[in-house]
TORPA-4810 file (N, C-alpha, C, O; in nm, 3 decimals):
<nodes>
NODE_1_-8.173_-0.475_-3.799_-8.222_-0.337_-3.799_-8.142_-0.257_-3.696_-8.130_-0.301_-3.582_M
NODE_2_-8.089_-0.141_-3.734_-8.015_-0.060_-3.637_-8.109_-0.003_-3.531_-8.227_0.023_-3.557_P
NODE_3_-8.054_0.015_-3.413_-8.134_0.073_-3.304_-8.168_0.217_-3.338_-8.086_0.290_-3.394_A
NODE_4_-8.287_0.257_-3.305_-8.332_0.394_-3.327_-8.362_0.458_-3.193_-8.406_0.392_-3.100_A
NODE_5_-8.336_0.588_-3.185_-8.369_0.657_-3.060_-8.521_0.672_-3.050_-8.586_0.719_-3.143_H
NODE_6_-8.574_0.632_-2.938_-8.718_0.641_-2.914_-8.743_0.713_-2.781_-8.659_0.713_-2.691_R
NODE_7_-8.859_0.773_-2.772_-8.900_0.844_-2.651_-9.031_0.783_-2.601_-9.122_0.757_-2.679_T
NODE_8_-9.037_0.762_-2.470_-9.159_0.715_-2.404_-9.193_0.814_-2.294_-9.109_0.845_-2.210_V
NODE_9_-9.316_0.865_-2.295_-9.365_0.952_-2.189_-9.478_0.878_-2.118_-9.576_0.837_-2.181_V
NODE_10_-9.463_0.862_-1.988_-9.566_0.799_-1.906_-9.625_0.909_-1.819_-9.553_0.973_-1.743_V
NODE_11_-9.756_0.931_-1.831_-9.821_1.040_-1.758_-9.946_0.992_-1.684_-10.027_0.917_-1.736_M
NODE_12_-9.957_1.039_-1.561_-10.081_1.020_-1.485_-10.170_1.141_-1.515_-10.123_1.254_-1.523_R
NODE_13_-10.299_1.116_-1.531_-10.394_1.224_-1.559_-10.383_1.336_-1.455_-10.333_1.316_-1.344_H
NODE_14_-10.432_1.452_-1.493_-10.433_1.568_-1.403_-10.545_1.553_-1.300_-10.625_1.459_-1.304_A
NODE_15_-10.550_1.649_-1.207_-10.647_1.644_-1.097_-10.791_1.641_-1.149_-10.829_1.723_-1.233_Q
NODE_16_-10.868_1.545_-1.098_-11.007_1.528_-1.141_-11.102_1.559_-1.027_-11.065_1.560_-0.910_A
NODE_17_-11.225_1.583_-1.066_-11.332_1.601_-0.967_-11.340_1.475_-0.881_-11.313_1.365_-0.929_E
NODE_18_-11.378_1.490_-0.752_-11.382_1.372_-0.665_-11.494_1.275_-0.699_-11.489_1.158_-0.659_P
NODE_19_-11.596_1.320_-0.772_-11.708_1.232_-0.803_-11.762_1.265_-0.942_-11.742_1.375_-0.993_A
NODE_20_-11.829_1.168_-0.999_-11.896_1.185_-1.128_-12.008_1.084_-1.134_-12.027_1.006_-1.040_G
NODE_21_-12.082_1.082_-1.244_-12.190_0.984_-1.259_-12.133_0.843_-1.244_-12.197_0.756_-1.184_A
NODE_22_-12.014_0.822_-1.297_-11.936_0.699_-1.277_-11.790_0.742_-1.263_-11.758_0.858_-1.290_T
NODE_23_-11.704_0.652_-1.221_-11.563_0.688_-1.209_-11.505_0.725_-1.346_-11.426_0.818_-1.357_D
NODE_24_-11.544_0.652_-1.450_-11.494_0.680_-1.584_-11.537_0.818_-1.632_-11.468_0.879_-1.714_V
NODE_25_-11.650_0.869_-1.582_-11.704_0.997_-1.626_-11.648_1.117_-1.550_-11.684_1.231_-1.581_A
NODE_26_-11.561_1.096_-1.450_-11.506_1.208_-1.374_-11.427_1.302_-1.464_-11.341_1.259_-1.540_R
NODE_27_-11.456_1.431_-1.453_-11.390_1.533_-1.535_-11.276_1.599_-1.457_-11.266_1.582_-1.336_A
NODE_28_-11.193_1.672_-1.527_-11.086_1.747_-1.460_-11.142_1.867_-1.386_-11.246_1.922_-1.423_L
NODE_29_-11.071_1.906_-1.283_-11.099_2.033_-1.215_-11.034_2.145_-1.297_-10.959_2.118_-1.390_T
NODE_30_-11.064_2.269_-1.262_-10.998_2.383_-1.328_-10.847_2.375_-1.308_-10.770_2.401_-1.400_A
NODE_31_-10.805_2.339_-1.187_-10.662_2.324_-1.161_-10.603_2.213_-1.247_-10.493_2.227_-1.301_R
NODE_32_-10.676_2.103_-1.261_-10.628_1.993_-1.344_-10.606_2.036_-1.488_-10.506_2.000_-1.549_G
NODE_33_-10.699_2.112_-1.543_-10.684_2.162_-1.681_-10.563_2.253_-1.692_-10.486_2.243_-1.788_R
NODE_34_-10.546_2.341_-1.595_-10.431_2.433_-1.598_-10.299_2.357_-1.583_-10.203_2.386_-1.653_A
NODE_35_-10.296_2.259_-1.493_-10.174_2.180_-1.474_-10.140_2.101_-1.600_-10.023_2.094_-1.639_D
NODE_36_-10.240_2.042_-1.664_-10.215_1.965_-1.786_-10.165_2.054_-1.899_-10.081_2.012_-1.978_A
NODE_37_-10.216_2.175_-1.907_-10.166_2.270_-2.006_-10.020_2.303_-1.978_-9.939_2.312_-2.070_T
NODE_38_-9.987_2.320_-1.850_-9.848_2.344_-1.811_-9.760_2.223_-1.844_-9.643_2.239_-1.881_A
NODE_39_-9.814_2.103_-1.831_-9.739_1.982_-1.867_-9.705_1.983_-2.015_-9.594_1.947_-2.055_A
NODE_40_-9.800_2.023_-2.097_-9.774_2.033_-2.240_-9.665_2.133_-2.272_-9.579_2.107_-2.356_G
NODE_41_-9.668_2.248_-2.205_-9.564_2.348_-2.226_-9.427_2.293_-2.185_-9.327_2.319_-2.253_A
NODE_42_-9.423_2.217_-2.075_-9.296_2.158_-2.030_-9.243_2.059_-2.134_-9.125_2.060_-2.166_W
NODE_43_-9.331_1.973_-2.186_-9.289_1.877_-2.287_-9.239_1.948_-2.413_-9.137_1.910_-2.470_L
NODE_44_-9.310_2.052_-2.456_-9.267_2.127_-2.574_-9.131_2.193_-2.551_-9.050_2.200_-2.643_A
NODE_45_-9.107_2.240_-2.429_-8.978_2.304_-2.398_-8.863_2.204_-2.405_-8.747_2.243_-2.420_S
NODE_46_-8.895_2.076_-2.395_-8.795_1.969_-2.405_-8.794_1.905_-2.544_-8.731_1.802_-2.566_R
NODE_47_-8.866_1.968_-2.638_-8.875_1.922_-2.776_-8.935_1.782_-2.789_-8.902_1.707_-2.881_A
NODE_48_-9.024_1.748_-2.697_-9.095_1.620_-2.705_-9.218_1.640_-2.792_-9.296_1.733_-2.771_V
NODE_49_-9.236_1.552_-2.890_-9.352_1.555_-2.979_-9.387_1.410_-3.012_-9.325_1.349_-3.099_R
NODE_50_-9.487_1.355_-2.943_-9.520_1.214_-2.968_-9.579_1.192_-3.106_-9.651_1.275_-3.160_P
NODE_51_-9.545_1.075_-3.162_-9.607_1.030_-3.287_-9.739_0.961_-3.259_-9.830_0.962_-3.342_D
NODE_52_-9.748_0.900_-3.140_-9.868_0.827_-3.099_-9.898_0.864_-2.953_-9.808_0.872_-2.870_V
NODE_53_-10.026_0.886_-2.925_-10.071_0.908_-2.787_-10.170_0.797_-2.753_-10.278_0.788_-2.812_A
NODE_54_-10.133_0.713_-2.656_-10.220_0.607_-2.608_-10.287_0.660_-2.481_-10.221_0.679_-2.379_L
NODE_55_-10.416_0.682_-2.488_-10.489_0.752_-2.382_-10.606_0.667_-2.335_-10.683_0.616_-2.417_V
NODE_56_-10.620_0.653_-2.205_-10.737_0.585_-2.149_-10.863_0.657_-2.198_-10.862_0.778_-2.216_S
NODE_57_-10.969_0.582_-2.218_-11.094_0.640_-2.267_-11.173_0.712_-2.159_-11.280_0.767_-2.188_A
NODE_58_-11.125_0.715_-2.035_-11.194_0.788_-1.928_-11.195_0.937_-1.960_-11.105_0.988_-2.027_A
NODE_59_-11.297_1.007_-1.913_-11.311_1.150_-1.941_-11.189_1.228_-1.892_-11.138_1.313_-1.965_V
NODE_60_-11.141_1.201_-1.771_-11.031_1.280_-1.716_-10.901_1.262_-1.793_-10.821_1.356_-1.800_R
NODE_61_-10.878_1.145_-1.850_-10.756_1.125_-1.928_-10.769_1.190_-2.065_-10.673_1.247_-2.117_T
NODE_62_-10.888_1.182_-2.124_-10.910_1.251_-2.252_-10.893_1.402_-2.235_-10.832_1.467_-2.319_Q
NODE_63_-10.948_1.457_-2.127_-10.934_1.600_-2.101_-10.789_1.637_-2.070_-10.742_1.744_-2.108_E
NODE_64_-10.718_1.548_-2.001_-10.576_1.572_-1.975_-10.501_1.580_-2.107_-10.424_1.673_-2.130_T
NODE_65_-10.523_1.481_-2.195_-10.455_1.483_-2.324_-10.486_1.611_-2.401_-10.395_1.673_-2.456_W
NODE_66_-10.613_1.651_-2.405_-10.651_1.772_-2.481_-10.577_1.895_-2.428_-10.530_1.977_-2.506_A
NODE_67_-10.566_1.907_-2.295_-10.498_2.023_-2.237_-10.347_2.015_-2.260_-10.283_2.117_-2.288_A
NODE_68_-10.289_1.895_-2.249_-10.145_1.878_-2.276_-10.117_1.917_-2.421_-10.025_1.994_-2.448_V
NODE_69_-10.195_1.862_-2.514_-10.174_1.892_-2.656_-10.187_2.041_-2.683_-10.110_2.097_-2.760_A
NODE_70_-10.284_2.105_-2.620_-10.302_2.249_-2.637_-10.180_2.325_-2.584_-10.129_2.415_-2.650_S
NODE_71_-10.134_2.287_-2.465_-10.019_2.354_-2.405_-9.891_2.334_-2.484_-9.801_2.419_-2.479_G
NODE_72_-9.882_2.222_-2.556_-9.762_2.192_-2.634_-9.772_2.241_-2.779_-9.673_2.249_-2.851_A
NODE_73_-9.894_2.274_-2.820_-9.914_2.314_-2.959_-9.922_2.197_-3.055_-9.889_2.211_-3.173_G
NODE_74_-9.965_2.080_-3.006_-9.977_1.961_-3.090_-10.118_1.949_-3.144_-10.213_1.996_-3.081_W
NODE_75_-10.133_1.886_-3.259_-10.266_1.859_-3.315_-10.291_1.709_-3.330_-10.382_1.669_-3.403_S
NODE_76_-10.212_1.627_-3.264_-10.222_1.481_-3.273_-10.352_1.430_-3.209_-10.383_1.464_-3.094_L
NODE_77_-10.426_1.348_-3.283_-10.544_1.282_-3.227_-10.499_1.162_-3.145_-10.416_1.084_-3.192_D
NODE_78_-10.552_1.146_-3.024_-10.511_1.033_-2.941_-10.575_0.903_-2.986_-10.680_0.902_-3.050_P
NODE_79_-10.510_0.794_-2.952_-10.569_0.662_-2.966_-10.631_0.627_-2.831_-10.560_0.597_-2.735_S
NODE_80_-10.764_0.632_-2.826_-10.834_0.607_-2.700_-10.848_0.457_-2.679_-10.887_0.383_-2.770_L
NODE_81_-10.818_0.413_-2.558_-10.820_0.271_-2.528_-10.901_0.247_-2.401_-10.861_0.288_-2.292_D
NODE_82_-11.015_0.182_-2.415_-11.100_0.152_-2.299_-11.027_0.062_-2.199_-11.044_0.077_-2.078_R
NODE_83_-10.946_-0.030_-2.250_-10.875_-0.122_-2.163_-10.768_-0.055_-2.079_-10.734_-0.106_-1.972_G
NODE_84_-10.716_0.058_-2.124_-10.612_0.128_-2.048_-10.667_0.183_-1.916_-10.590_0.211_-1.824_L
NODE_85_-10.797_0.199_-1.907_-10.859_0.248_-1.783_-10.828_0.154_-1.666_-10.794_0.200_-1.556_Y
NODE_86_-10.840_0.024_-1.689_-10.821_-0.073_-1.580_-10.697_-0.160_-1.601_-10.676_-0.257_-1.528_S
NODE_87_-10.617_-0.127_-1.701_-10.501_-0.209_-1.734_-10.396_-0.206_-1.624_-10.380_-0.106_-1.554_A
NODE_88_-10.327_-0.317_-1.611_-10.209_-0.321_-1.525_-10.088_-0.278_-1.607_-10.101_-0.256_-1.728_G
NODE_89_-9.972_-0.266_-1.545_-9.853_-0.221_-1.617_-9.812_-0.314_-1.731_-9.761_-0.267_-1.833_P
NODE_90_-9.832_-0.443_-1.716_-9.795_-0.535_-1.824_-9.881_-0.514_-1.948_-9.831_-0.521_-2.060_D
NODE_91_-10.009_-0.489_-1.928_-10.099_-0.464_-2.041_-10.064_-0.332_-2.107_-10.063_-0.322_-2.230_T
NODE_92_-10.035_-0.230_-2.027_-9.994_-0.100_-2.083_-9.865_-0.117_-2.164_-9.851_-0.059_-2.272_A
NODE_93_-9.772_-0.194_-2.111_-9.647_-0.220_-2.182_-9.673_-0.294_-2.312_-9.608_-0.267_-2.413_L
NODE_94_-9.767_-0.388_-2.312_-9.802_-0.460_-2.435_-9.853_-0.366_-2.543_-9.826_-0.388_-2.661_D
NODE_95_-9.926_-0.261_-2.505_-9.974_-0.163_-2.603_-9.857_-0.094_-2.672_-9.860_-0.068_-2.792_L
NODE_96_-9.753_-0.063_-2.595_-9.634_0.002_-2.651_-9.558_-0.097_-2.739_-9.512_-0.062_-2.847_V
NODE_97_-9.545_-0.220_-2.692_-9.473_-0.322_-2.770_-9.537_-0.347_-2.907_-9.469_-0.389_-3.000_R
NODE_98_-9.665_-0.322_-2.918_-9.737_-0.345_-3.043_-9.718_-0.233_-3.145_-9.764_-0.245_-3.259_A
NODE_99_-9.651_-0.125_-3.107_-9.631_-0.012_-3.197_-9.539_-0.050_-3.313_-9.449_-0.134_-3.298_L
NODE_100_-9.562_0.011_-3.425_-9.475_-0.005_-3.540_-9.341_0.064_-3.510_-9.337_0.165_-3.440_S
NODE_101_-9.233_0.009_-3.563_-9.103_0.071_-3.541_-9.085_0.200_-3.620_-8.982_0.267_-3.608_D
NODE_102_-9.185_0.237_-3.700_-9.185_0.369_-3.764_-9.214_0.479_-3.662_-9.185_0.596_-3.687_D
NODE_103_-9.271_0.441_-3.548_-9.305_0.536_-3.441_-9.178_0.564_-3.360_-9.113_0.471_-3.311_V
NODE_104_-9.145_0.691_-3.347_-9.025_0.729_-3.271_-9.057_0.770_-3.128_-8.972_0.761_-3.040_A
NODE_105_-9.181_0.814_-3.105_-9.215_0.867_-2.973_-9.360_0.834_-2.939_-9.450_0.849_-3.021_S
NODE_106_-9.380_0.788_-2.815_-9.515_0.753_-2.769_-9.539_0.817_-2.633_-9.448_0.829_-2.551_V
NODE_107_-9.663_0.857_-2.611_-9.704_0.910_-2.481_-9.825_0.831_-2.435_-9.922_0.814_-2.509_M
NODE_108_-9.818_0.782_-2.310_-9.930_0.714_-2.248_-9.989_0.805_-2.142_-9.916_0.860_-2.060_L
NODE_109_-10.120_0.821_-2.143_-10.189_0.898_-2.040_-10.290_0.804_-1.975_-10.384_0.757_-2.039_V
NODE_110_-10.267_0.776_-1.847_-10.353_0.680_-1.778_-10.369_0.712_-1.632_-10.365_0.828_-1.590_G
NODE_111_-10.387_0.607_-1.555_-10.428_0.617_-1.415_-10.326_0.548_-1.325_-10.249_0.463_-1.368_H
NODE_112_-10.329_0.588_-1.199_-10.250_0.517_-1.099_-10.335_0.407_-1.039_-10.457_0.419_-1.033_N
NODE_113_-10.273_0.300_-0.994_-10.129_0.282_-0.977_-10.055_0.239_-1.104_-9.932_0.229_-1.102_P
NODE_114_-10.126_0.214_-1.213_-10.063_0.158_-1.333_-9.951_0.246_-1.387_-9.843_0.195_-1.417_T
NODE_115_-9.973_0.377_-1.400_-9.871_0.463_-1.460_-9.745_0.466_-1.373_-9.634_0.463_-1.425_M
NODE_116_-9.762_0.471_-1.241_-9.645_0.470_-1.151_-9.571_0.338_-1.162_-9.448_0.336_-1.167_A
NODE_117_-9.643_0.228_-1.166_-9.581_0.097_-1.178_-9.510_0.082_-1.313_-9.400_0.028_-1.319_Y
NODE_118_-9.574_0.130_-1.419_-9.513_0.122_-1.552_-9.382_0.201_-1.556_-9.282_0.152_-1.607_L
NODE_119_-9.383_0.322_-1.502_-9.262_0.404_-1.501_-9.151_0.334_-1.423_-9.036_0.331_-1.467_A
NODE_120_-9.184_0.280_-1.307_-9.083_0.209_-1.227_-9.034_0.084_-1.300_-8.915_0.052_-1.293_A
NODE_121_-9.123_0.016_-1.368_-9.089_-0.105_-1.441_-8.991_-0.076_-1.556_-8.894_-0.150_-1.575_L
NODE_122_-9.015_0.031_-1.629_-8.931_0.064_-1.744_-8.791_0.109_-1.705_-8.696_0.084_-1.779_L
NODE_123_-8.778_0.175_-1.591_-8.654_0.240_-1.550_-8.537_0.143_-1.539_-8.545_0.042_-1.468_D
NODE_124_-8.427_0.174_-1.611_-8.309_0.088_-1.607_-8.216_0.123_-1.490_-8.114_0.056_-1.470_D
NODE_125_-8.249_0.225_-1.412_-8.169_0.263_-1.296_-8.043_0.340_-1.331_-7.964_0.371_-1.241_G
NODE_126_-8.021_0.371_-1.458_-7.899_0.439_-1.502_-7.925_0.583_-1.544_-7.834_0.650_-1.594_E
NODE_127_-8.048_0.631_-1.526_-8.084_0.764_-1.573_-8.048_0.875_-1.477_-7.964_0.857_-1.388_G
NODE_128_-8.110_0.987_-1.495_-8.085_1.106_-1.414_-8.117_1.077_-1.267_-8.231_1.040_-1.236_D
NODE_129_-8.019_1.093_-1.176_-8.041_1.059_-1.035_-8.152_1.142_-0.969_-8.228_1.090_-0.887_P
NODE_130_-8.161_1.270_-1.004_-8.267_1.353_-0.945_-8.404_1.307_-0.993_-8.499_1.302_-0.915_A
NODE_131_-8.414_1.273_-1.121_-8.542_1.223_-1.175_-8.580_1.092_-1.108_-8.697_1.071_-1.075_A
NODE_132_-8.483_1.006_-1.087_-8.508_0.878_-1.021_-8.558_0.899_-0.878_-8.650_0.831_-0.833_T
NODE_133_-8.497_0.993_-0.808_-8.539_1.023_-0.670_-8.684_1.072_-0.668_-8.761_1.032_-0.581_A
NODE_134_-8.721_1.157_-0.763_-8.859_1.206_-0.770_-8.957_1.094_-0.806_-9.065_1.084_-0.750_H
NODE_135_-8.916_1.010_-0.901_-9.001_0.899_-0.943_-9.030_0.806_-0.826_-9.144_0.763_-0.807_L
NODE_136_-8.928_0.774_-0.748_-8.948_0.681_-0.638_-9.021_0.744_-0.520_-9.072_0.672_-0.434_T
NODE_137_-9.028_0.877_-0.517_-9.097_0.946_-0.407_-9.249_0.948_-0.427_-9.323_0.976_-0.332_A
NODE_138_-9.297_0.919_-0.547_-9.441_0.919_-0.571_-9.474_0.965_-0.711_-9.390_1.020_-0.782_G
NODE_139_-9.599_0.942_-0.751_-9.644_0.974_-0.885_-9.779_1.047_-0.874_-9.883_0.990_-0.908_F
NODE_140_-9.777_1.172_-0.827_-9.903_1.245_-0.807_-9.971_1.280_-0.939_-9.916_1.255_-1.046_P
NODE_141_-10.089_1.335_-0.933_-10.158_1.376_-1.054_-10.069_1.468_-1.136_-9.993_1.548_-1.082_T
NODE_142_-10.079_1.454_-1.266_-10.006_1.534_-1.365_-9.855_1.510_-1.360_-9.776_1.598_-1.395_C
NODE_143_-9.814_1.389_-1.317_-9.674_1.350_-1.321_-9.639_1.300_-1.460_-9.720_1.237_-1.528_S
NODE_144_-9.516_1.330_-1.501_-9.465_1.282_-1.630_-9.328_1.220_-1.608_-9.240_1.281_-1.546_L
NODE_145_-9.311_1.099_-1.659_-9.180_1.034_-1.659_-9.138_1.023_-1.805_-9.209_0.965_-1.887_A
NODE_146_-9.023_1.080_-1.837_-8.972_1.086_-1.974_-8.855_0.990_-1.988_-8.755_1.002_-1.917_L
NODE_147_-8.869_0.894_-2.079_-8.769_0.789_-2.099_-8.710_0.793_-2.238_-8.775_0.836_-2.334_F
NODE_148_-8.586_0.749_-2.248_-8.517_0.727_-2.374_-8.498_0.577_-2.390_-8.468_0.506_-2.294_S
NODE_149_-8.517_0.529_-2.513_-8.508_0.386_-2.541_-8.449_0.368_-2.680_-8.486_0.442_-2.772_Y
NODE_150_-8.359_0.272_-2.697_-8.288_0.259_-2.823_-8.295_0.120_-2.886_-8.193_0.063_-2.922_D
NODE_151_-8.415_0.066_-2.897_-8.432_-0.064_-2.964_-8.574_-0.071_-3.020_-8.649_0.027_-3.014_A
NODE_152_-8.609_-0.185_-3.074_-8.742_-0.205_-3.130_-8.846_-0.200_-3.018_-8.821_-0.244_-2.906_S
NODE_153_-8.964_-0.146_-3.050_-9.072_-0.144_-2.950_-9.104_-0.285_-2.901_-9.133_-0.304_-2.783_W
NODE_154_-9.098_-0.381_-2.989_-9.132_-0.519_-2.953_-9.040_-0.573_-2.843_-9.078_-0.666_-2.771_A
NODE_155_-8.921_-0.516_-2.829_-8.823_-0.561_-2.730_-8.826_-0.483_-2.600_-8.750_-0.512_-2.508_D
NODE_156_-8.913_-0.383_-2.591_-8.921_-0.303_-2.468_-8.965_-0.393_-2.353_-9.064_-0.465_-2.363_L
NODE_157_-8.890_-0.387_-2.244_-8.918_-0.474_-2.131_-8.875_-0.404_-2.003_-8.825_-0.291_-2.006_D
NODE_158_-8.893_-0.471_-1.892_-8.854_-0.416_-1.762_-8.706_-0.379_-1.762_-8.621_-0.455_-1.808_A
NODE_159_-8.679_-0.259_-1.711_-8.542_-0.214_-1.697_-8.470_-0.186_-1.827_-8.347_-0.193_-1.832_G
NODE_160_-8.543_-0.155_-1.934_-8.480_-0.134_-2.065_-8.482_0.012_-2.111_-8.427_0.042_-2.217_R
NODE_161_-8.544_0.102_-2.036_-8.551_0.242_-2.079_-8.482_0.331_-1.977_-8.485_0.304_-1.857_A
NODE_162_-8.421_0.436_-2.024_-8.346_0.529_-1.939_-8.433_0.648_-1.900_-8.486_0.717_-1.987_R
NODE_163_-8.450_0.672_-1.770_-8.526_0.786_-1.721_-8.445_0.913_-1.745_-8.339_0.932_-1.686_L
NODE_164_-8.497_1.000_-1.830_-8.429_1.124_-1.866_-8.474_1.239_-1.777_-8.393_1.323_-1.738_V
NODE_165_-8.604_1.241_-1.745_-8.658_1.351_-1.664_-8.787_1.304_-1.597_-8.855_1.214_-1.645_A
NODE_166_-8.817_1.368_-1.486_-8.944_1.347_-1.416_-8.996_1.484_-1.378_-8.921_1.570_-1.331_F
NODE_167_-9.125_1.505_-1.400_-9.183_1.638_-1.376_-9.325_1.624_-1.324_-9.402_1.542_-1.373_H
NODE_168_-9.358_1.703_-1.226_-9.497_1.714_-1.179_-9.543_1.853_-1.220_-9.497_1.953_-1.165_V
NODE_169_-9.634_1.858_-1.317_-9.676_1.986_-1.372_-9.774_2.055_-1.278_-9.872_1.997_-1.233_A
NODE_170_-9.746_2.179_-1.251_-9.835_2.264_-1.174_-9.839_2.400_-1.241_-9.736_2.457_-1.274_R
NODE_171_-9.959_2.452_-1.259_-9.976_2.582_-1.325_-9.939_2.695_-1.230_-9.947_2.812_-1.267_A
</nodes>
């Protein structure tokens, strides 16, 4: 099978309220909603349009996805995953590896430290130097790491994706 160009977006949820009935139930702040909408606009400006959105089932990640999709003008329904809430980077990577090769672009919306670790894990070190510098400096709320990958999803592994851009969305 010939290699196909694929896009991976790794995103940490936007700013959430400091407390909720449970941690999973924490909602976004007004700033978080605005920042996530700005993240969607940034992705749209780069012509990113995921075929699949893997989103933690926590309230703040679902709300982040909804605002990102709104800001980008997407109507894609997310695939909510309860396990992504507490998943480590290897488990998150396994979710991507399970994708059909018909999928050209995937976006993961989750929590730290997993999203930061996943982005660092994927990075082949050959991408945009400024993006790499930002990625290694931290992964604050509403961070997006945009990767390019040119093989089957099943073969995605550590150091196999090229960091194209890194962005911290702020409204």
